[in-house]
N, C-alpha and C positions, 0 to 999 in steps of 0.2 A: 605946930599943926597948921599955922599960917602958911609955911613952907609947903606942905604938902596940898593946901587947898590951891595954892598958887599954881603949883605945878599941874594940878589936875585942870585947871582952868586953861594952862597954854596948852596941854594936851588935846583937850577938847576942842579949842579954839582951832588948833593947828589941823585936827582931822576935819572938821567942817570945812575949813579953806579948802583942803586938799579934795574934799567931795564935790564941792563946787568946780574945781577945775577938772576934775576926773570923773567922768559920768560911770555910776557904779551898776547900771543894769543895760549898758548897751553892748557889751561884748559877751558872747557865751564861751564856754570852754572849747578848747580846739580839739579835744577827744571826748568820746562819750563813755570813758571810765571814770572813776573817782580820782581827783589830782592828788597824787602823792608826790613829793618833790625829791629828787637827789642832789639839786642845787638851787638856792635861792637869789634873788636880784641882789646885785653889790657884793657878793662873796668875794673874798681876797683871793685873786688869782696870780699866776706870774706875769708880772708887768701890766696888769689890766684888773678893773672890776668886771664880774660878772654881769653882762648887759640883758641877762633875761631870766627866765626860770626854767629849770630842766625838770620835765615832767615824766615821771616813770612811765613805762610802756609795758609793765609785768614782765619784763626781760624778752618781750617779742617785739617783733619788727613788722611791718605790713597792718599797722591799726590805722584805721582810717582818721584823717585828719581834716577838720572842717573848718570853713571860713569863720571867723569870728563875728562877723557882721558883714552886712552889705559893702560892697565896694568893688574894687577891679584888682586883677593882678598886675601890679605895676613894674615889677621886676623880678627876673629869676638869675640864679647864678649856680653852676655846678662848678664845684673846684674838688681838689685832691685833699684839702686840708680846711682848716677853719669850720665853717658851717656845712662842708659837703654840698648836698643837694639842698638850696635855700628856695624860698618863696617868698614874696612881699605882697602884702594886700593893702592898697590904700584906700581909705574910708572916707565918707563926705564928712565927719565930724572932725576933721583936722588930725586924726592918729593913723598910722601904719602898723599892722602887726605883720611880725616876722616868723617864718615857721623853718627850722633848722635841722640838719641831719637825716634829712627824707630819704626814703628808700627809692619812690617814685613819685612822679605826679599824676593827677587825674588824667584820664585817656586823651582828652584834648591837647591838654597842656604837654603830657609827656610825649605825644605824637610831635609836636612843635619842635619840642628841645630835642627829641631824638634826630630829627630832619637837619637841625642846626649842627649837632655833633657829626653826623655823616658828611655834611657839606664842607665843614671844617676838617673832617677827619683827625678830630681831637675830642678827648672825654670833657675836657674843661671847655665851658662856653664862654667864660668871661661874663660881663653884666650884660643882661638881655633886658632892655627898658620896653614899656609898653604903654600905649594910650588907653583912655577908658573905654574905647568901643572893642578891644581885642579879646580880652578875657573878663568880662564882668561876672562877678559872682554874688549869690545871695547868702545871708545869714545860714549856715547850718549847710551849706553845700560842700559836698567831698571836693578838696582841692588838691591832696595828696595823700601819702600813706607814710607812716613813721619808720625810722630806720635807725642807722649806725655809721652813715657816711661821713666824711671829714674828719676832724680831729676829734670825734666823739670817743668817751670810754668805754662806751657800753651801749645798747639800744634805750633811746629815750628822744622825746621831742624838746627841741630848744625854742621857747616862745617868747616873744619880745612884743613891746609896745612902744613906739618912737611917736614922738612930735613930727609930724609930716614937714613943716616948715623948717625945722631946725636940726633933725634927725638926731636930738637928743633922746636918751632912752629913759622910760619911766618905768618903775615899780609897777608890774602888773598887777598887783594886789591892791593898789588904788582903783582899780576898775571893778573891783567886786569879785576877782578870782581868787579866793580866798582857799586856805588849807586848815585843816585840823591841827590845832597845835595848842596846848595847855602845859609845855613843858618850860622851864625857866632857863636862860642860857648858863652855860658852864664856863667859870673862870678858871683857868688853868695855871696862870703864871702872872706875877707882879713884879715889875722892874721900877727903880727909880734913877733917874739919870742927873748929874751935875751939868749945869747948864751955863757956868761961867768959871773962870779961872778959880775964883775964890771960894766956889761952892764946896760944900763938905757935907756927907752923908754918912752919919755914924763914923766921923771923926776921918773919912776918906773922901777922895775925888775921883772914885770909879764908879762905873754903872753898877748897881747892886741890884740880886734878887731878895724880895722881901718873903719871909714866911706867912703863911696865914692860914686860917681855920675856915672850914666849912662848916657853919652852924645850921644848914638846911634852909630849905624853901627860899633859896636864892640869895641867903644872907651870909656874907663872908666878913671875917675881921683880921687885920693883918696886925703883923706885931709892931710896938711902937719905935719909931726912927727918930733919931735926933738929926737936924740940918742947919745949914746955914746958907744964905744967898739964894740965887736962882737954881731952882729944880724942877724937873719934870717927871711924869708916870708914863707907864704904859701897860699895857693888859694883852694876855693871850685870852681869848674868849671865842667859843663856839656855841651854836644854837642847834637843838634836834627837834624835828618835828614829830607829831605821832605818826605811827605807822611806818616809820623810816629809821634806819640806823645811821644814816649819813650825818657826818659834822657839818651844818652849814653855817653861813654867816649870820651876823646880827643886823638889826636894822638901825640902831642908835648908839651911840656912846656919848657920855656925858660925865663932867667932873665938876663936884661942887667943892667950895672952899669955904668952910664955917658957913654952909648953907646956901652960898650964892655961886651961881653958875661961871665958872671960868672958861669952860670948853664945853661944845656939843657939835657933832656931827651926824647926818643920817643920809640913808641911802634913798632919797625919794627920786632923785633924776641926777643925770650927769652927761655929759658929752663924750665922745668917743676922743676927742683931741686931747681931754685933760686926764684919761683914765691912766696913761704913764705915771702920773704924780703919784700914783699908789706906792712907788718906792721911797716915797718921803714920809707917807702915813705911817709905814711900817718901821721897825728896826731892821733895815736892809743888812746890815752886817751879821746881825743875829740869824735872821733868815736863811742867810747864804751858807752859815756855818751848821745851823742845827734843822734846817727846813720846818721851822716853825715861826709863826707870824705874830710879833708883838705890833699891837696898834698903841702909837703913842697918842697921848692927851695933849700934847702941845704940837705947834706947827713948826717945822723946820724951814731954814732959808730956801727960797726958791719954790716952795709949794704953792701951785695955783690951784688947787681944788676949790670947786665952788661949793662943797658940801657942807663946810662950816658956817655957824650961826653964832653971831654975838660972842665973840671971844673977848676974854679978858687978857691983855698982856700974850696974845698968842697961846693962850693955856699954860704959860710958865708961871712958876709960883715964887714969889721972894721970900724967903723965909729970914723972919728978923728975930735976934738974940733976946730970950726969955718970953717969946709968945708961945702959945699953944694952937695948933691948926688941927682941925677935924676936916681930912679930906675924905671925899666919897665919890667913887668911880661907879656908873650906873650903866648897865647895859641891857638894851631891850630887843626882843623882836616885834615883827611887826603886829602881832596880837597884843601886844602890851605885856607879856610876860616878862618880868623883871629880876634881874640880880644885880646886887651892888656890894661893894667891897669898901669898907671904911678902914681909913688910915690914919692913926694917931701920929701927929708930927711935933715934936718939941723943937723949938727955935733954940740952938745953942751955938755959940760962937767957938770956933776953933782956930788958932792961929798957927798950927803946926803947918811946917813950909814942906812942900814934896817936889822932888827934884823933876823938872820938864826934862823929858826926852829931846836930846839934841838932833835936829834934822841933819841927816848926813848925805842925802840923796842929792845928785846935780839935777834933777829934774823937777822943777817946781812949776806948778801949774797956777796961773792967775786965770780964774774962771773965765772972766770976760775977754781974755785973748786968745788968738790963734796960736798953738805951739806946735812946732816940728822936732822931733828927736832922732839922732841916728846912733847906732849901736851895731858894730861890725856889719854885717849884710842885710840889717833890719832898719826900716825907718817907720816911724809912728807919727800919725798928723791928727791934731785934735782941733775943730773948728770953734770958733768963739762959743761960750756958754755950752760945751759938751758936758762939763761939770757944774754941778749946783753951788760948789765952793771952792776955795782955792785949796789945794793940797800938795803934798810932796809926794811924788811918784817914783816907785820903785821900777826899775826896767834895766833887764840882763838879757844876755843872750850866751847860753850855754848850750853845746851839744845841738846846735841848730833848731834850738828850743828859745822862743822869744817870750819870757816871762814878764808880762807888762801888769805889775804889781798884783794884786789878789782880786777875785772877782767880787769883792765887799762892798765896793762903791757903785752907786747907782749913776747911770749916764743919762742926760736929757739928750742927746745926740749920737750918731754914728761918728766912728773916727775911722781911719785908713791904716791898714798895716801892709807895709809894701816889704817884699824880699827880694833881694838881687841874687838872679840866678845865672849870671854870665858864666860861671864856672862849670856849668852843666851843658852837656851836648843836646843837640835839637831832639834827638831820640828820647832823651832822659827828661827834657822839659814837657814832652806830650804826657808823660806819665805821671807829673807831678801835680800836687795841689796844695792849697792851705788848709789846715785841719784845727780846730780847737781841741787841746789834748789835755785839758784839764783833768779829763779821765783817761787814763793811759790806756785803760783796757777797751775804751769804745770811743775812739777819735771822731770828731764831729766835721763833716765835709762843710767848709765855708766856700761860698760862691765865689770862686776864684778868676780873676780877669787876667789875661796873659798878655803882655806887651813888650816883645823883644827880650831885653835882660832882666824885665822886672814882672814879678807876679804881685796883684795886689787884692786885697778883700776890704770890706768895710763891716762894722759890727758894733754892738752896743755895750759889749762885755769886755770888762778887762779878764785877765787871765793867761793861761800858756796857750802859744800857737808855734805851730811847725810847719815844714814843708815834708809833705809825706808821697811816696811813690805809690801807684796802683798799677800792677802790671797783670791782674787777673781779671779774665771777663766775666760778665755776670753768668749765673747758673739759670737753666730754664728746665722744669720739669713739668711735663705732661701728667693730669691727674685724671685717672679712670679711663683711660684710652691708651690702646697700644696701636701701633704701626699696622695698617691694613685691616682694622678692626671695624665690624659692623656696629654701627651706636644708633640703631632705628629708635629706641625708646628714649634717648638722651634729650632732654631740653636744654642742657646748657654745656659748653665746652670751659674746662677750668684748666689753667697753667699757673704755677707757682714760680715766681722770679727772685731771685736775691743776688745780692753782691755784697763781698766782704770788704772791699775797699773804699772809694769814693761814694758809693750808692747809686742807685737807679735813676738816671736822667729821663730816659725816653724809652718807648716801645712802641712798636707797628706790628699789627697782625693782620692777616689776608686769608679768606678762603677762596680757592680757586682765581687767585689774581685780583680780588677785590677788597678793599679796605672793610674791616669790620670792627665795630665799637665793642672793645672789652673794657669792663668796669674794674678799675684797680682798687683793691683793698690794701691799702700799704701796711696797715696794722696786722694782717695775715698774709702779707706778700703774696695775695692771690689776683688773678685775672679771672675774669668771668664773661663769657659770651652768651648771648641769648638767642637761639636757634630760630625765635619767632621774628627778629630783627630782618632776616631776608629769606626770600625763597629761594630753595637749592634747585638746580636744575640737574637733573639725572642722579646716579646712584655713587659715583666715585668723586671724592673731593680731596683738594690737597691744601692743608692748613701750614700757613708759614708765619713765623714769629720773629721778629728782630729786636733785640734787646742791648740798650747802649749805657754805660756808666758815665758818671761826670768827667772823666778825663779820656773819653772816646773809645774805651775798650768794647767791642761788638761781639754778641754772640748770637747766631742765628739756629733755628730749630725748624725742621718740616716733617709732617707727617700725613700720610695716606690714611684717610677712613671712608666707609661707606654709610651713606644714609640716605634714604627717601624721604623727601618732604611729605609731612602728613598734613592734609588741608582740615 
C-alpha cells in the first residue's frame, strides 16, 4: 500500500511540474475535426523516435490547417521526402509548432513559395527562413492545407511542438492536446538477457523468451525463472487509442525489483541529435531479424539517451543465490492507462560450463579506433567510434558481392565502402553504381561517388553491397492525354515516371519552352502540373519532359496539345 501511495505521489508531482513548464491552454488544435491519432509522440521508428503526433484527416487531403497560436511563420521547407511540405510557426511563449506533409500553404504563403520554386526551377526549396514581419499569423488563422507529401504513409497531419531555443521536441499532449484513450497497453513479448559471462537463466547463458499469461485489465504474470548473476529484461509493448486501430507507442516504461524502482524512462522530450540512440534502447538484432521491437529495461554501453530517470545499476539486476525476486515491468500511456507484468525470479547458482565460441575472423574492431580493411577489390573504412562496442567483423567478397557482417549491429557513424573498378572500360563505368543487395529482388541504390578507378559510398548499415550495371533508360507515360489532343477542361497535366535500375535522379519539364513546376509524388511515381501556374498564350502548345536516372541514362518525351486559357 505504501508503494502505491508513493508512486501516486510521484506521478502527481511530475504531472504538476510538467504543467508548470508547458501551458495547457495556449495552443489550439491545428485541425477543426476531432483529434484521432495514427501515431503518437516518441513512437519507436526506424533509427529514430517519432517527433510529433500524427493526426488522422479522415482519409482526406486539403483540410484546413490552423495556426495553433499567435506567432509568425519562421521557416518553410518543401522536400521530396521527410516532412514533404512543412511549415514552422514561432510563438512568443518560447515554443515553435511544426506542421508536416501539407498539400499546400495558405494563399499568400503559397504564392511566395511557388515563386521561389520557379526562380530555382526546382520543386525542393531547401530551408526558407523568415523574420517576424514577413508572415505574422493569428491563433486560428488558416496557414495551410493537410496532405500526404514527403515520407507520409497516407493522408494525415504531422504536428510538433519544439522548444524554440534548443529545437528539442516536446510531447504535444503536455500542452492540452489530448485524445480519447481508455485502453491499457498490450504486452506482446517478454525476454530476459544474460549480461555477464557467468550469468545463468534457467541453467542457460542465452537470451530467452519467457511465457506469460494475460489475466485481463492490464495484468500479466510470467512463468517463474531461475537465474544467477547479472541479468536484464525487455518487452515488446504497444498502445491503442480509442477510435483508431493503429498500434502506437507507450509513454513510459518502468521496472521495479522487490518494489524498488531500478529502471524508468518516459517520452516527455528529446533532442534530434540523441534520437539515433533508439537502436540501443531496443534489441536491435531481434528487430532486424523479426521486424519487432523489444524495449530493454537496462541501458547498453554507449547509450546517451536523456529519457532515463534515477536508474539503479543501469537497470541491470544482480541475482544472488538463494534469494527470491519479484520483478514488475510497468508500461503506461500518456493518460495513465497501465499494464504490468510480474516476473518471479529465484536465485539459483549454476556452475555448468559453456564452451565459448572462438573468434575466427581476422577483422577485429576496437570501437574507439579507426579501422581499414581490404578484401579483393573492396575496401571498407570505419571512423573512430563507428561501433558502440568492440566486435569481430565478418568480411567476405564473393561474386562481386561484399558481405560486410550482417545488418544486426547498430552503427553510430557512417563508414565507407570502396570498390576498385579499374578492370572496367570507361563506357562500363558510366553504367555502374553501388547498391545494397540484402534484398536481391530489390537492390537499393547507394549514392555513388566516382573517382578514376574507384567508386565509393558511405552508409550506416552493415550488410551486402555490390556493383550493379544500369543500361535502361527511365520510362515516361503521359496520363489522360494523347498527342494533338484538345484538353480544354483539364486542370492538371499528369505524367508517370519509373526506372527499374538505379532509380530516378532528376526530371525537368516545360511548356512552349518555359520551365514548369511538376510536383513529384514518389510513392505513386506521379508528376503533376497545375495549369493555374502559368497563363497559356494561344491554343497550340508543346509539352516536353526529360527524366534521368542515377547513372545518367536519360529519356525524353514531347507531345503537342491544344488548350485555351480560361480566365
